[in-house]
C-alpha positions in Angstrom: 0.0 0.0 0.0 1.4 3.4 -1.1 1.6 6.0 1.7 -0.4 9.3 1.1 1.4 12.0 -0.6 0.5 14.6 2.0 0.2 13.8 5.6 2.1 13.1 8.9 5.7 11.9 8.4 6.1 13.4 4.9 8.7 16.0 4.2 7.6 19.7 4.1 6.9 21.1 0.7 6.6 24.6 -0.6 2.9 25.0 0.4 3.9 23.9 4.0 6.7 26.6 4.1 4.3 29.3 2.7 1.7 28.4 5.4 4.4 28.6 8.1 5.7 32.0 6.8 2.1 33.3 6.9 1.7 32.2 10.6 5.1 33.8 11.4 4.0 37.0 9.8 0.7 37.0 11.7 2.4 36.6 15.1 5.0 39.3 14.3 2.1 41.7 13.5 -0.2 40.8 16.4 2.2 39.8 19.1 5.7 40.9 18.3 8.7 39.9 20.4 9.5 42.5 23.1 12.5 44.6 22.5 15.4 43.4 24.3 14.1 40.0 24.9 17.1 38.1 23.3 19.4 40.1 25.6 17.5 39.3 28.8 17.4 35.6 27.9 21.2 35.6 27.4 21.6 37.4 30.7 19.3 34.8 32.4 21.2 32.0 30.8 24.6 33.4 31.9 23.4 33.9 35.5 21.7 30.5 35.8 23.2 28.6 38.6 25.1 31.7 40.1 24.1 32.9 43.5 23.8 36.6 42.7 22.7 39.8 44.1 21.1 42.6 41.9 22.6 46.0 42.5 20.3 48.9 42.3 21.2 52.3 40.9 22.0 54.6 43.8 23.4 57.8 42.2 23.7 59.2 38.7 25.6 62.4 38.2 23.7 64.9 36.2 25.2 64.5 32.7 24.0 68.1 31.8 26.3 69.4 34.5 29.2 67.4 33.2 28.9 68.8 29.8 28.7 72.4 31.2 32.3 72.0 32.7 33.9 71.3 29.4 33.9 69.5 26.1 34.3 66.1 27.7 31.2 64.0 27.8 31.0 61.5 30.7 28.7 60.2 33.4 29.1 58.6 36.7 26.8 55.9 38.2 26.8 54.3 41.5 25.2 50.8 42.1 24.6 49.4 45.7 23.9 45.9 46.8 24.0 44.2 50.2 27.6 43.2 49.8 29.2 45.6 47.2 29.1 49.1 45.8 30.1 49.7 42.2 31.0 53.2 40.8 31.5 53.4 37.1 32.4 56.4 34.9 31.4 56.2 31.3 33.2 58.4 28.8 32.7 58.6 25.0 35.8 57.6 22.9 36.4 59.4 19.5 35.6 56.2 17.6 32.0 55.9 18.9 32.8 53.3 21.6 32.9 54.1 25.3 35.5 53.7 28.0 34.3 52.4 31.3 36.3 53.0 34.5 35.2 51.4 37.7 35.8 51.1 41.4 34.5 48.5 43.7 33.8 49.0 47.6 35.0 47.2 49.4 38.1 47.0 47.3 39.5 43.6 46.4 40.4 41.7 43.4 37.3 40.4 41.5 36.6 39.1 38.1 34.3 41.4 36.2 32.2 40.6 33.0 30.6 43.2 30.9 27.7 41.5 29.0 26.9 43.6 25.8 24.9 42.8 22.8 28.1 42.3 21.0 29.4 39.7 23.4 31.1 39.6 26.8 34.2 41.6 27.8 36.2 40.5 30.7 38.3 42.5 33.3 39.7 42.1 36.7 39.8 44.6 39.5 43.1 45.3 41.4 43.8 45.3 45.1 42.3 48.8 45.2 39.0 47.7 43.5 39.8 49.5 40.2 38.9 48.0 36.8 38.4 49.4 33.2 37.1 48.5 29.7 38.9 50.6 27.3 36.6 50.2 24.2 33.0 49.2 24.6 30.5 49.2 21.6 27.5 51.4 22.1 24.2 49.8 23.1 23.1 48.2 26.4 25.2 46.4 28.8 25.2 44.8 32.3 28.1 44.4 34.8 28.6 41.1 36.5 31.0 41.1 39.4 31.9 37.6 40.1 33.1 35.9 43.3 36.6 36.9 44.8 39.6 36.0 42.6 41.4 32.9 43.6 44.4 34.8 44.8 42.4 36.5 47.7 41.5 34.7 50.8 38.1 35.1 52.6 34.4 35.0 51.7 33.8 37.7 49.0 30.0 37.0 48.9 27.9 36.3 45.9 28.2 37.6 42.4 26.5 41.0 41.9 24.9 42.1 38.7 23.8 45.7 37.7 20.7 46.6 35.8 21.2 47.4 32.2 23.3 50.6 31.2 22.7 52.3 28.0 26.1 53.2 26.5 
């Protein structure tokens, strides 16, 4: 007995792909994917299994005042969590990227990841809690401060993640 030409178990043909494309277009029009969803999913996957604290934005220097002092455009943000404070200064580079200089309090060596839409950048803070990312592409990014570096003794607490920054 010959199997039917159209039915379960048969390979998809052009008509099937046309129907699927129509369903995809319908959902894109009626219920589009929220902006930033892929980035949020990547962050959730990156943090899966980590014991983390979420830092909250504590202080943002008024960027209008910074511009009034000169041609240099920068802004300073402070994030606080139960175990760590993170201060970052964001300054525009001439090539369109930004430089991020940061300080951790309490100061100690820690591994730091900057999760951007273009990928993950890595840095380490020194004994004074200082770290930097020289060229970061524009877009949104999150800082993840990981557990204490292996060279340091003592309990450094959980990883800390900041809300998204717009660079």
